[in-house]
Structures are given as C-alpha cells and as structure tokens.
C-alpha atoms as an extended CHARMM CRD file, in Angstrom:
* protein
*
       269  EXT
         1         1  MET       CA            -24.8470000000      -72.0010000000      113.7690000000  PROA      1               0.0000000000
         2         2  ASN       CA            -27.4350000000      -69.3090000000      114.3730000000  PROA      2               0.0000000000
         3         3  ASN       CA            -28.2430000000      -66.5620000000      111.8690000000  PROA      3               0.0000000000
         4         4  SER       CA            -25.9780000000      -63.8520000000      113.7010000000  PROA      4               0.0000000000
         5         5  ASN       CA            -23.0360000000      -66.2360000000      113.7660000000  PROA      5               0.0000000000
         6         6  GLY       CA            -23.7560000000      -66.9800000000      110.2140000000  PROA      6               0.0000000000
         7         7  TRP       CA            -23.6160000000      -63.6260000000      108.9610000000  PROA      7               0.0000000000
         8         8  GLY       CA            -20.5710000000      -62.5020000000      111.0640000000  PROA      8               0.0000000000
         9         9  LEU       CA            -18.7410000000      -65.6080000000      109.4240000000  PROA      9               0.0000000000
        10        10  THR       CA            -19.9780000000      -64.0240000000      105.9770000000  PROA      10              0.0000000000
        11        11  ALA       CA            -18.7430000000      -60.5470000000      106.8870000000  PROA      11              0.0000000000
        12        12  ARG       CA            -15.4950000000      -61.7620000000      107.7980000000  PROA      12              0.0000000000
        13        13  LEU       CA            -14.8090000000      -63.8870000000      104.9390000000  PROA      13              0.0000000000
        14        14  ILE       CA            -15.8060000000      -61.0150000000      102.6360000000  PROA      14              0.0000000000
        15        15  SER       CA            -13.6590000000      -58.5650000000      104.7680000000  PROA      15              0.0000000000
        16        16  LYS       CA            -10.6410000000      -61.1500000000      104.2570000000  PROA      16              0.0000000000
        17        17  HSD       CA            -10.9920000000      -61.9320000000      100.6400000000  PROA      17              0.0000000000
        18        18  PHE       CA            -12.8040000000      -58.9840000000       99.1970000000  PROA      18              0.0000000000
        19        19  GLY       CA             -9.2380000000      -57.3030000000       98.3360000000  PROA      19              0.0000000000
        20        20  VAL       CA             -8.3930000000      -60.2780000000       96.3530000000  PROA      20              0.0000000000
        21        21  LEU       CA            -11.7360000000      -60.7440000000       94.7170000000  PROA      21              0.0000000000
        22        22  GLY       CA            -11.6260000000      -57.1670000000       93.6010000000  PROA      22              0.0000000000
        23        23  ASP       CA             -8.0450000000      -57.6650000000       91.9680000000  PROA      23              0.0000000000
        24        24  ARG       CA             -9.4640000000      -60.6250000000       90.1530000000  PROA      24              0.0000000000
        25        25  VAL       CA            -12.6820000000      -58.6910000000       88.8260000000  PROA      25              0.0000000000
        26        26  SER       CA            -10.3060000000      -55.8220000000       87.8470000000  PROA      26              0.0000000000
        27        27  GLU       CA             -8.0290000000      -58.2190000000       86.1430000000  PROA      27              0.0000000000
        28        28  ALA       CA            -10.8700000000      -59.8940000000       84.2650000000  PROA      28              0.0000000000
        29        29  ILE       CA            -12.2440000000      -56.9120000000       83.0000000000  PROA      29              0.0000000000
        30        30  ALA       CA             -8.9030000000      -55.3500000000       81.8460000000  PROA      30              0.0000000000
        31        31  ASN       CA             -8.3720000000      -58.7780000000       79.8320000000  PROA      31              0.0000000000
        32        32  PHE       CA            -11.9130000000      -58.4190000000       78.7850000000  PROA      32              0.0000000000
        33        33  ASP       CA            -11.5380000000      -54.5200000000       77.6300000000  PROA      33              0.0000000000
        34        34  PRO       CA             -8.1010000000      -53.3570000000       77.9290000000  PROA      34              0.0000000000
        35        35  GLU       CA             -8.7520000000      -50.0610000000       76.4340000000  PROA      35              0.0000000000
        36        36  THR       CA            -11.5420000000      -49.1280000000       79.0220000000  PROA      36              0.0000000000
        37        37  ALA       CA             -9.3180000000      -50.6080000000       81.9120000000  PROA      37              0.0000000000
        38        38  THR       CA             -6.4060000000      -48.5780000000       80.6950000000  PROA      38              0.0000000000
        39        39  GLU       CA             -8.6430000000      -45.3330000000       80.9510000000  PROA      39              0.0000000000
        40        40  ALA       CA             -9.7740000000      -46.3730000000       84.2670000000  PROA      40              0.0000000000
        41        41  ASP       CA             -6.1750000000      -46.7990000000       85.5340000000  PROA      41              0.0000000000
        42        42  ARG       CA             -5.1010000000      -43.3380000000       83.9830000000  PROA      42              0.0000000000
        43        43  ASP       CA             -8.6070000000      -41.3750000000       85.5260000000  PROA      43              0.0000000000
        44        44  ARG       CA             -7.5670000000      -43.1520000000       88.9950000000  PROA      44              0.0000000000
        45        45  LEU       CA             -4.0090000000      -41.6740000000       88.3880000000  PROA      45              0.0000000000
        46        46  ALA       CA             -5.2960000000      -38.3110000000       87.5070000000  PROA      46              0.0000000000
        47        47  ASP       CA             -7.7320000000      -38.3350000000       90.7600000000  PROA      47              0.0000000000
        48        48  SER       CA             -4.8430000000      -39.0310000000       92.5940000000  PROA      48              0.0000000000
        49        49  LEU       CA             -2.9050000000      -36.2420000000       91.0610000000  PROA      49              0.0000000000
        50        50  ARG       CA             -5.8280000000      -33.9220000000       91.3210000000  PROA      50              0.0000000000
        51        51  SER       CA             -6.4290000000      -34.5620000000       95.1110000000  PROA      51              0.0000000000
        52        52  ALA       CA             -2.6700000000      -34.2920000000       95.8120000000  PROA      52              0.0000000000
        53        53  ALA       CA             -2.5820000000      -31.0020000000       93.9130000000  PROA      53              0.0000000000
        54        54  GLN       CA             -5.5010000000      -29.7220000000       96.0190000000  PROA      54              0.0000000000
        55        55  LYS       CA             -3.7580000000      -30.6710000000       99.2500000000  PROA      55              0.0000000000
        56        56  LEU       CA             -0.6890000000      -28.9330000000       98.0110000000  PROA      56              0.0000000000
        57        57  ALA       CA             -2.5160000000      -25.8430000000       97.2690000000  PROA      57              0.0000000000
        58        58  ALA       CA             -3.9300000000      -25.7950000000      100.6670000000  PROA      58              0.0000000000
        59        59  ALA       CA             -0.4760000000      -26.6160000000      102.3600000000  PROA      59              0.0000000000
        60        60  ARG       CA              1.0910000000      -23.7890000000      100.5880000000  PROA      60              0.0000000000
        61        61  ALA       CA             -1.6380000000      -21.3500000000      101.7200000000  PROA      61              0.0000000000
        62        62  SER       CA             -1.0170000000      -22.6120000000      105.3790000000  PROA      62              0.0000000000
        63        63  PHE       CA              2.5590000000      -22.0990000000      104.8430000000  PROA      63              0.0000000000
        64        64  ASP       CA              2.4120000000      -18.7110000000      103.8280000000  PROA      64              0.0000000000
        65        65  LYS       CA              0.1550000000      -17.6020000000      106.4890000000  PROA      65              0.0000000000
        66        66  GLU       CA              2.6400000000      -19.3980000000      109.1730000000  PROA      66              0.0000000000
        67        67  HSD       CA              5.6310000000      -17.6550000000      107.4930000000  PROA      67              0.0000000000
        68        68  THR       CA              3.6150000000      -14.3410000000      107.6320000000  PROA      68              0.0000000000
        69        69  ASP       CA              3.1180000000      -14.7650000000      111.3230000000  PROA      69              0.0000000000
        70        70  VAL       CA              6.7420000000      -15.4230000000      111.8210000000  PROA      70              0.0000000000
        71        71  VAL       CA              7.8460000000      -12.1400000000      109.9120000000  PROA      71              0.0000000000
        72        72  ARG       CA              5.5630000000      -10.0850000000      111.4430000000  PROA      72              0.0000000000
        73        73  LEU       CA              6.3790000000      -11.4660000000      115.1030000000  PROA      73              0.0000000000
        74        74  ARG       CA              9.8510000000      -11.1420000000      114.4500000000  PROA      74              0.0000000000
        75        75  ASP       CA              9.4150000000       -7.4080000000      113.0950000000  PROA      75              0.0000000000
        76        76  LEU       CA              7.1780000000       -6.6810000000      116.2850000000  PROA      76              0.0000000000
        77        77  ILE       CA              9.9200000000       -7.9410000000      118.6190000000  PROA      77              0.0000000000
        78        78  ALA       CA             12.4560000000       -6.2780000000      116.7440000000  PROA      78              0.0000000000
        79        79  THR       CA             10.5480000000       -2.8510000000      116.9450000000  PROA      79              0.0000000000
        80        80  ASP       CA              9.7800000000       -3.3240000000      120.8580000000  PROA      80              0.0000000000
        81        81  GLU       CA             13.4240000000       -4.0110000000      121.3550000000  PROA      81              0.0000000000
        82        82  VAL       CA             14.6460000000       -0.6780000000      119.9800000000  PROA      82              0.0000000000
        83        83  ALA       CA             11.3280000000        0.8180000000      121.8390000000  PROA      83              0.0000000000
        84        84  ALA       CA             12.7450000000       -0.9020000000      125.0050000000  PROA      84              0.0000000000
        85        85  GLY       CA             16.0280000000        1.3320000000      124.8220000000  PROA      85              0.0000000000
        86        86  THR       CA             14.1750000000        4.7390000000      124.9960000000  PROA      86              0.0000000000
        87        87  LEU       CA             11.7350000000        3.4850000000      128.0290000000  PROA      87              0.0000000000
        88        88  SER       CA             14.0870000000        4.2290000000      130.6060000000  PROA      88              0.0000000000
        89        89  GLU       CA             14.5190000000        7.9520000000      129.6580000000  PROA      89              0.0000000000
        90        90  ARG       CA             11.0640000000        8.2840000000      129.5240000000  PROA      90              0.0000000000
        91        91  LEU       CA             10.3200000000        6.8840000000      132.6780000000  PROA      91              0.0000000000
        92        92  ALA       CA             13.1290000000        8.8260000000      134.4610000000  PROA      92              0.0000000000
        93        93  ALA       CA             11.3330000000       11.6310000000      132.9710000000  PROA      93              0.0000000000
        94        94  GLY       CA              8.1370000000       10.9240000000      134.1200000000  PROA      94              0.0000000000
        95        95  LYS       CA              6.6340000000       10.5730000000      130.5600000000  PROA      95              0.0000000000
        96        96  ILE       CA              5.4900000000        6.9010000000      131.3150000000  PROA      96              0.0000000000
        97        97  SER       CA              4.1920000000        5.1050000000      134.0540000000  PROA      97              0.0000000000
        98        98  GLU       CA              5.9350000000        1.8030000000      135.5740000000  PROA      98              0.0000000000
        99        99  ALA       CA              2.6220000000       -0.0130000000      134.8590000000  PROA      99              0.0000000000
       100       100  THR       CA              2.8610000000        0.7040000000      131.3920000000  PROA      100             0.0000000000
       101       101  ILE       CA              6.3140000000       -0.4090000000      131.1200000000  PROA      101             0.0000000000
       102       102  ASN       CA              5.6220000000       -3.4840000000      133.0670000000  PROA      102             0.0000000000
       103       103  LEU       CA              2.7440000000       -4.2300000000      130.3930000000  PROA      103             0.0000000000
       104       104  PHE       CA              5.2290000000       -3.3950000000      127.6720000000  PROA      104             0.0000000000
       105       105  CYS       CA              7.6780000000       -5.7310000000      128.7690000000  PROA      105             0.0000000000
       106       106  ASP       CA              5.4500000000       -8.4040000000      129.5320000000  PROA      106             0.0000000000
       107       107  GLU       CA              4.2500000000       -8.5940000000      125.9750000000  PROA      107             0.0000000000
       108       108  LEU       CA              7.6840000000       -8.4170000000      124.5370000000  PROA      108             0.0000000000
       109       109  GLU       CA              8.7860000000      -11.4560000000      126.8040000000  PROA      109             0.0000000000
       110       110  ALA       CA              5.4540000000      -13.4570000000      125.6660000000  PROA      110             0.0000000000
       111       111  ASN       CA              6.1070000000      -12.6740000000      121.7330000000  PROA      111             0.0000000000
       112       112  LYS       CA              9.9040000000      -13.7190000000      122.2400000000  PROA      112             0.0000000000
       113       113  ALA       CA              8.6630000000      -16.8810000000      124.1710000000  PROA      113             0.0000000000
       114       114  ARG       CA              6.0210000000      -17.4310000000      121.3220000000  PROA      114             0.0000000000
       115       115  LEU       CA              8.6150000000      -16.9750000000      118.4680000000  PROA      115             0.0000000000
       116       116  PRO       CA              9.9610000000      -20.6550000000      118.6480000000  PROA      116             0.0000000000
       117       117  GLN       CA              6.3290000000      -21.9460000000      118.4870000000  PROA      117             0.0000000000
       118       118  GLU       CA              5.6990000000      -20.0690000000      115.5320000000  PROA      118             0.0000000000
       119       119  ILE       CA              8.9620000000      -20.5970000000      113.5690000000  PROA      119             0.0000000000
       120       120  GLN       CA              8.5030000000      -24.5620000000      114.6150000000  PROA      120             0.0000000000
       121       121  GLU       CA              4.6740000000      -24.1130000000      112.9110000000  PROA      121             0.0000000000
       122       122  GLU       CA              6.3770000000      -22.3940000000      110.1050000000  PROA      122             0.0000000000
       123       123  ALA       CA              8.8120000000      -25.5300000000      109.7390000000  PROA      123             0.0000000000
       124       124  ASP       CA              6.0140000000      -28.1160000000      110.2420000000  PROA      124             0.0000000000
       125       125  ALA       CA              4.0160000000      -26.4270000000      107.4540000000  PROA      125             0.0000000000
       126       126  ARG       CA              6.8690000000      -26.0130000000      105.2680000000  PROA      126             0.0000000000
       127       127  GLN       CA              7.7010000000      -29.7450000000      105.5580000000  PROA      127             0.0000000000
       128       128  TYR       CA              4.2940000000      -30.9430000000      105.0830000000  PROA      128             0.0000000000
       129       129  MET       CA              4.0930000000      -28.7010000000      101.7420000000  PROA      129             0.0000000000
       130       130  ASP       CA              7.4300000000      -29.9950000000      100.6030000000  PROA      130             0.0000000000
       131       131  GLU       CA              6.2470000000      -33.7440000000      101.1330000000  PROA      131             0.0000000000
       132       132  LEU       CA              2.9680000000      -32.9640000000       99.3430000000  PROA      132             0.0000000000
       133       133  GLN       CA              5.4610000000      -31.3900000000       96.5660000000  PROA      133             0.0000000000
       134       134  THR       CA              7.2900000000      -34.4130000000       96.4540000000  PROA      134             0.0000000000
       135       135  ILE       CA              4.0610000000      -36.6320000000       96.0300000000  PROA      135             0.0000000000
       136       136  VAL       CA              2.6480000000      -34.0180000000       93.3830000000  PROA      136             0.0000000000
       137       137  ASP       CA              5.8780000000      -34.4800000000       91.2790000000  PROA      137             0.0000000000
       138       138  ALA       CA              5.7030000000      -38.1980000000       91.5930000000  PROA      138             0.0000000000
       139       139  LEU       CA              2.2210000000      -38.5260000000       90.5300000000  PROA      139             0.0000000000
       140       140  SER       CA              2.8650000000      -36.1460000000       87.5550000000  PROA      140             0.0000000000
       141       141  LYS       CA              5.8980000000      -38.2110000000       86.4510000000  PROA      141             0.0000000000
       142       142  GLN       CA              4.1240000000      -41.4390000000       86.9120000000  PROA      142             0.0000000000
       143       143  LEU       CA              1.1290000000      -40.1610000000       84.9940000000  PROA      143             0.0000000000
       144       144  GLY       CA              3.1520000000      -38.9990000000       82.0720000000  PROA      144             0.0000000000
       145       145  GLU       CA              4.9590000000      -42.4000000000       82.0630000000  PROA      145             0.0000000000
       146       146  PHE       CA              1.6940000000      -43.9370000000       82.4040000000  PROA      146             0.0000000000
       147       147  ASP       CA              0.5290000000      -42.0030000000       79.2230000000  PROA      147             0.0000000000
       148       148  ALA       CA              3.7260000000      -42.6930000000       77.3470000000  PROA      148             0.0000000000
       149       149  ALA       CA              3.4640000000      -46.5770000000       78.0130000000  PROA      149             0.0000000000
       150       150  ALA       CA             -0.2100000000      -46.5690000000       77.3080000000  PROA      150             0.0000000000
       151       151  LYS       CA              0.3860000000      -44.8760000000       73.8360000000  PROA      151             0.0000000000
       152       152  LYS       CA              3.0760000000      -47.5060000000       73.2080000000  PROA      152             0.0000000000
       153       153  ALA       CA              0.8840000000      -50.3150000000       74.4840000000  PROA      153             0.0000000000
       154       154  MET       CA             -1.9390000000      -49.0090000000       72.4010000000  PROA      154             0.0000000000
       155       155  GLN       CA              0.2480000000      -48.7260000000       69.2460000000  PROA      155             0.0000000000
       156       156  ALA       CA              1.3890000000      -52.2140000000       69.8570000000  PROA      156             0.0000000000
       157       157  LEU       CA             -2.2100000000      -53.5090000000       70.0480000000  PROA      157             0.0000000000
       158       158  ALA       CA             -3.2530000000      -51.5720000000       66.8480000000  PROA      158             0.0000000000
       159       159  THR       CA             -0.3900000000      -53.3270000000       65.2230000000  PROA      159             0.0000000000
       160       160  ALA       CA             -1.2310000000      -56.6680000000       66.5880000000  PROA      160             0.0000000000
       161       161  ARG       CA             -4.8280000000      -56.2490000000       65.5950000000  PROA      161             0.0000000000
       162       162  ALA       CA             -3.8980000000      -55.2340000000       62.0440000000  PROA      162             0.0000000000
       163       163  GLN       CA             -1.6710000000      -58.4950000000       61.6380000000  PROA      163             0.0000000000
       164       164  GLN       CA             -4.5420000000      -60.2550000000       63.2140000000  PROA      164             0.0000000000
       165       165  ASP       CA             -6.7800000000      -58.8280000000       60.3750000000  PROA      165             0.0000000000
       166       166  LEU       CA             -4.2930000000      -59.4550000000       57.7760000000  PROA      166             0.0000000000
       167       167  GLN       CA             -3.7470000000      -63.1420000000       58.7620000000  PROA      167             0.0000000000
       168       168  ARG       CA             -7.4720000000      -63.6380000000       58.7680000000  PROA      168             0.0000000000
       169       169  LEU       CA             -7.7940000000      -62.2420000000       55.1120000000  PROA      169             0.0000000000
       170       170  ARG       CA             -5.2090000000      -64.4670000000       54.1800000000  PROA      170             0.0000000000
       171       171  ALA       CA             -6.9230000000      -67.3730000000       55.6090000000  PROA      171             0.0000000000
       172       172  GLU       CA            -10.2240000000      -66.3360000000       53.8970000000  PROA      172             0.0000000000
       173       173  ARG       CA             -8.3440000000      -66.0900000000       50.6300000000  PROA      173             0.0000000000
       174       174  GLN       CA             -6.8520000000      -69.4900000000       51.0560000000  PROA      174             0.0000000000
       175       175  SER       CA            -10.0890000000      -70.8280000000       51.8620000000  PROA      175             0.0000000000
       176       176  GLN       CA            -11.7820000000      -69.1140000000       48.8340000000  PROA      176             0.0000000000
       177       177  LEU       CA             -9.1380000000      -70.4170000000       46.5890000000  PROA      177             0.0000000000
       178       178  ALA       CA             -9.3030000000      -74.0460000000       47.8290000000  PROA      178             0.0000000000
       179       179  GLY       CA            -13.1840000000      -73.8520000000       47.2450000000  PROA      179             0.0000000000
       180       180  LEU       CA            -12.6730000000      -72.6760000000       43.9080000000  PROA      180             0.0000000000
       181       181  SER       CA            -10.0990000000      -75.1690000000       42.9770000000  PROA      181             0.0000000000
       182       182  GLY       CA            -12.8890000000      -77.5440000000       44.4180000000  PROA      182             0.0000000000
       183       183  LEU       CA            -15.4860000000      -76.4820000000       42.3310000000  PROA      183             0.0000000000
       184       184  ARG       CA            -13.2700000000      -76.7070000000       39.4250000000  PROA      184             0.0000000000
       185       185  GLY       CA            -12.7880000000      -80.5340000000       40.1010000000  PROA      185             0.0000000000
       186       186  ASN       CA            -16.3430000000      -81.6020000000       41.3690000000  PROA      186             0.0000000000
       187       187  SER       CA            -19.1530000000      -79.2050000000       41.5260000000  PROA      187             0.0000000000
       188       188  SER       CA            -22.9560000000      -80.4260000000       40.7230000000  PROA      188             0.0000000000
       189       189  ALA       CA            -23.7350000000      -76.5390000000       39.8880000000  PROA      189             0.0000000000
       190       190  LEU       CA            -20.7940000000      -76.3420000000       37.5340000000  PROA      190             0.0000000000
       191       191  ASN       CA            -21.4690000000      -79.5390000000       35.8590000000  PROA      191             0.0000000000
       192       192  ALA       CA            -25.2030000000      -78.6000000000       35.4930000000  PROA      192             0.0000000000
       193       193  LEU       CA            -24.3390000000      -75.3600000000       33.8730000000  PROA      193             0.0000000000
       194       194  THR       CA            -21.7560000000      -77.1820000000       31.4110000000  PROA      194             0.0000000000
       195       195  ARG       CA            -24.6450000000      -79.5330000000       30.7320000000  PROA      195             0.0000000000
       196       196  ARG       CA            -26.8660000000      -76.6350000000       30.0500000000  PROA      196             0.0000000000
       197       197  ALA       CA            -24.8000000000      -74.9660000000       27.6330000000  PROA      197             0.0000000000
       198       198  GLN       CA            -24.0240000000      -78.3430000000       25.6410000000  PROA      198             0.0000000000
       199       199  THR       CA            -27.9640000000      -78.6670000000       25.3410000000  PROA      199             0.0000000000
       200       200  ILE       CA            -28.1050000000      -75.2940000000       24.1840000000  PROA      200             0.0000000000
       201       201  SER       CA            -25.5440000000      -75.7240000000       21.6920000000  PROA      201             0.0000000000
       202       202  ASN       CA            -26.7220000000      -78.5550000000       20.3130000000  PROA      202             0.0000000000
       203       203  ASP       CA            -30.4020000000      -77.1560000000       19.9970000000  PROA      203             0.0000000000
       204       204  ALA       CA            -28.6010000000      -74.2670000000       18.0190000000  PROA      204             0.0000000000
       205       205  ALA       CA            -26.7470000000      -76.8150000000       15.6950000000  PROA      205             0.0000000000
       206       206  GLY       CA            -30.1500000000      -78.7870000000       15.2090000000  PROA      206             0.0000000000
       207       207  MET       CA            -32.1660000000      -75.2130000000       14.3310000000  PROA      207             0.0000000000
       208       208  LYS       CA            -29.1390000000      -74.3980000000       11.9580000000  PROA      208             0.0000000000
       209       209  ILE       CA            -29.7540000000      -77.9480000000       10.2860000000  PROA      209             0.0000000000
       210       210  VAL       CA            -33.3460000000      -77.3530000000        9.7800000000  PROA      210             0.0000000000
       211       211  ALA       CA            -32.8090000000      -73.7540000000        8.4090000000  PROA      211             0.0000000000
       212       212  ASP       CA            -30.0340000000      -75.1210000000        6.0250000000  PROA      212             0.0000000000
       213       213  ILE       CA            -32.7100000000      -77.4110000000        4.9230000000  PROA      213             0.0000000000
       214       214  GLY       CA            -35.2580000000      -75.0920000000        4.0350000000  PROA      214             0.0000000000
       215       215  GLN       CA            -32.8930000000      -72.7170000000        2.5330000000  PROA      215             0.0000000000
       216       216  ARG       CA            -31.6550000000      -75.1880000000        0.1160000000  PROA      216             0.0000000000
       217       217  PRO       CA            -34.8470000000      -75.1390000000       -2.4600000000  PROA      217             0.0000000000
       218       218  LEU       CA            -34.6590000000      -71.2490000000       -2.0920000000  PROA      218             0.0000000000
       219       219  ASP       CA            -31.0060000000      -71.3260000000       -3.2610000000  PROA      219             0.0000000000
       220       220  GLN       CA            -31.6360000000      -73.7010000000       -6.0760000000  PROA      220             0.0000000000
       221       221  ALA       CA            -34.5280000000      -71.6310000000       -7.4870000000  PROA      221             0.0000000000
       222       222  ALA       CA            -32.2830000000      -68.3830000000       -7.0720000000  PROA      222             0.0000000000
       223       223  GLU       CA            -29.4950000000      -70.0700000000       -9.0570000000  PROA      223             0.0000000000
       224       224  ILE       CA            -31.9360000000      -71.5380000000      -11.7100000000  PROA      224             0.0000000000
       225       225  ASP       CA            -33.3600000000      -67.8910000000      -12.1650000000  PROA      225             0.0000000000
       226       226  ALA       CA            -29.8690000000      -66.3570000000      -12.5000000000  PROA      226             0.0000000000
       227       227  ILE       CA            -29.5640000000      -68.9920000000      -15.1180000000  PROA      227             0.0000000000
       228       228  ARG       CA            -32.4840000000      -67.7770000000      -16.9560000000  PROA      228             0.0000000000
       229       229  LYS       CA            -31.5700000000      -64.4320000000      -16.5870000000  PROA      229             0.0000000000
       230       230  SER       CA            -27.7140000000      -64.8280000000      -17.8280000000  PROA      230             0.0000000000
       231       231  VAL       CA            -29.3010000000      -66.6600000000      -21.0410000000  PROA      231             0.0000000000
       232       232  GLY       CA            -31.6430000000      -64.0910000000      -21.8530000000  PROA      232             0.0000000000
       233       233  SER       CA            -35.3510000000      -63.9720000000      -23.1660000000  PROA      233             0.0000000000
       234       234  PRO       CA            -35.8730000000      -63.1180000000      -26.6940000000  PROA      234             0.0000000000
       235       235  ALA       CA            -36.6520000000      -59.3100000000      -27.4020000000  PROA      235             0.0000000000
       236       236  LEU       CA            -40.1430000000      -58.4450000000      -27.8660000000  PROA      236             0.0000000000
       237       237  GLY       CA            -39.6830000000      -55.9360000000      -30.5210000000  PROA      237             0.0000000000
       238       238  ALA       CA            -38.1730000000      -58.7650000000      -32.8060000000  PROA      238             0.0000000000
       239       239  GLU       CA            -41.2740000000      -60.7820000000      -32.5870000000  PROA      239             0.0000000000
       240       240  SER       CA            -43.7000000000      -61.0080000000      -35.5430000000  PROA      240             0.0000000000
       241       241  ALA       CA            -47.3720000000      -60.0000000000      -35.2170000000  PROA      241             0.0000000000
       242       242  LEU       CA            -48.2950000000      -63.8640000000      -35.6370000000  PROA      242             0.0000000000
       243       243  GLN       CA            -46.0460000000      -65.1540000000      -32.9560000000  PROA      243             0.0000000000
       244       244  ARG       CA            -47.1740000000      -62.4270000000      -30.6780000000  PROA      244             0.0000000000
       245       245  LEU       CA            -50.6630000000      -63.9470000000      -31.2300000000  PROA      245             0.0000000000
       246       246  GLN       CA            -49.8410000000      -67.2800000000      -30.6460000000  PROA      246             0.0000000000
       247       247  ARG       CA            -47.8820000000      -66.4480000000      -27.5760000000  PROA      247             0.0000000000
       248       248  LEU       CA            -50.5320000000      -64.3410000000      -26.1230000000  PROA      248             0.0000000000
       249       249  SER       CA            -53.3270000000      -67.1890000000      -27.0690000000  PROA      249             0.0000000000
       250       250  GLY       CA            -51.1060000000      -69.8030000000      -25.8750000000  PROA      250             0.0000000000
       251       251  GLN       CA            -51.1110000000      -71.5230000000      -29.2690000000  PROA      251             0.0000000000
       252       252  ALA       CA            -47.9070000000      -73.0790000000      -30.1850000000  PROA      252             0.0000000000
       253       253  ALA       CA            -45.7350000000      -71.2650000000      -32.4980000000  PROA      253             0.0000000000
       254       254  ALA       CA            -45.0940000000      -72.6380000000      -36.1910000000  PROA      254             0.0000000000
       255       255  PRO       CA            -41.4830000000      -73.6590000000      -36.9950000000  PROA      255             0.0000000000
       256       256  ALA       CA            -39.7190000000      -70.7930000000      -38.4530000000  PROA      256             0.0000000000
       257       257  ALA       CA            -38.5410000000      -73.0300000000      -41.6010000000  PROA      257             0.0000000000
       258       258  ALA       CA            -42.2700000000      -74.0700000000      -42.6830000000  PROA      258             0.0000000000
       259       259  PRO       CA            -43.0040000000      -70.9250000000      -44.5320000000  PROA      259             0.0000000000
       260       260  THR       CA            -39.6930000000      -71.4790000000      -46.6720000000  PROA      260             0.0000000000
       261       261  ALA       CA            -40.6010000000      -75.0730000000      -47.3040000000  PROA      261             0.0000000000
       262       262  ALA       CA            -44.2020000000      -74.0160000000      -48.3480000000  PROA      262             0.0000000000
       263       263  LEU       CA            -42.4620000000      -71.8670000000      -50.7390000000  PROA      263             0.0000000000
       264       264  LEU       CA            -39.9870000000      -74.1520000000      -52.3410000000  PROA      264             0.0000000000
       265       265  ALA       CA            -43.0540000000      -76.6600000000      -52.8460000000  PROA      265             0.0000000000
       266       266  HSD       CA            -44.9550000000      -74.2420000000      -54.5860000000  PROA      266             0.0000000000
       267       267  SER       CA            -42.2810000000      -73.0880000000      -56.9430000000  PROA      267             0.0000000000
       268       268  ASP       CA            -41.3640000000      -76.7240000000      -57.8470000000  PROA      268             0.0000000000
       269       269  SER       CA            -45.0390000000      -77.2730000000      -59.0290000000  PROA      269             0.0000000000
C-alpha cells in the first residue's frame, strides 16, 4: 500500500467514525464535568435559537416587502382599470392618441399577468416565515424545558453531593471514634503519658516525705517553746539584787532556805 492509499484509507476511516468518536468524547467530558457540559449544551441551544431568530427576522422583512409589492400592484391595477373606462371617451374626443392607449393597455395587461407571480412570492415568503416561526417557537420551548430540567438536575446533584459529604463526615467520625477506642485499649503514647504522670506523682510523694522529716524538729522545737511560754519565766522585778548579780555572772544561786537555816543556827547558839 503506497502512501496516498494509506492517507486515503485514514481519511475514510475518520470520515466514517468521526461522528461516533465525537459522541464518545462528548459523553466522556459530560461524565467528567457535567456542569460545564450542561452549560455547553445550553449554549448550543441558545446559539441555534439565536440563529433561527435572525433568519426569522430576515424572513419577516422579506415577507413585508413581498406583501407591499402585492398591495401596490393591486392598487395600481385597480386604478388603471378605473382609468381605462374613461380612455374611450378621451380617444373619441381626440384628447389622447391610440399609441398612448395601447401603451397603457400593455402595462395594465402586464401588471395583471405579473400579479399571480407576486402573490405566489408573497405566499412563499409567508410560508417560509411561518416555518421559521415554528422553529423559533420550538427552540424557545426546548430551551425553557432544558433550563427547567437543568435546574432540577443541578438541585439533585447538589442534594446528592450534600448527602455524599454527610456520609463522608459520618465515616470520618466513626473512624475517629474507633481510633479513640483503640487508643484507650492499647496506645504506647497514652501508656507512656500515664507512666510519666505516675513517676511525677511518686517524685512528689518522696519530696513530701523528705520535707515532713525536715519539718519534724522544727515542729518539736516550736512545741517546746510553746510549753516554756505557757509555764512562764519569773518576773525580773521580784528578783533580788544578789540573785540578779548571780544570774548575770553565771553563778549558781543559793537555796532560798539557806539564810533562814543560818539564822536558826545562830539563835540556838
């Protein structure tokens, strides 16, 4: 197979299968991005409606022209027919020539012969305009129905996506709860945290024991001091001069009964 035959076969295959390929590509795109595909479909409908409306406008203008031509031709024929009734009298009076009358009659006959053609052209223009009007009405209705269906489909899609998000959140929540349950039963991090808390608690308890031991002599000294204060020390004002000197010099004080005994011994002698 030479190169030209190969290209010819390729062209035929493309020509034969291009429509199917285009449909498959469009379907794939629509499934991938339905919103954009829907907008593209609507744009295509809107373009068709716009094109048909433009043709309808041109058809209306054409019909108006054909209708005006028919009306004018009919009016001209009617006017010429009225005038023809007076031409015989003017011809007999010598006010108009036969050549002019023949020319007038030729135009009247030509206009009458042309009238059916103008009427047919008017009818054809009307038919074309009416068919375009039918197409425009159908496209307009189709576009309205498409918009309504698209709105309903978009609402359904939004609802479905909301349900999908809800179920996804529920699944995530269930997964999180399951994970927390697993952490409660077996978690190296949680166990390490518990052990750390126990270690700190033990350290705090040991520090309390040491502090209590150090506080015990202080508490005992405070109790002794309280006892001394409760008994009370002798008032300095009742102290004699000799006792005061002895106290300040650090000498032991003589028993209080010694002077009395000495006096008794002296009296016996």
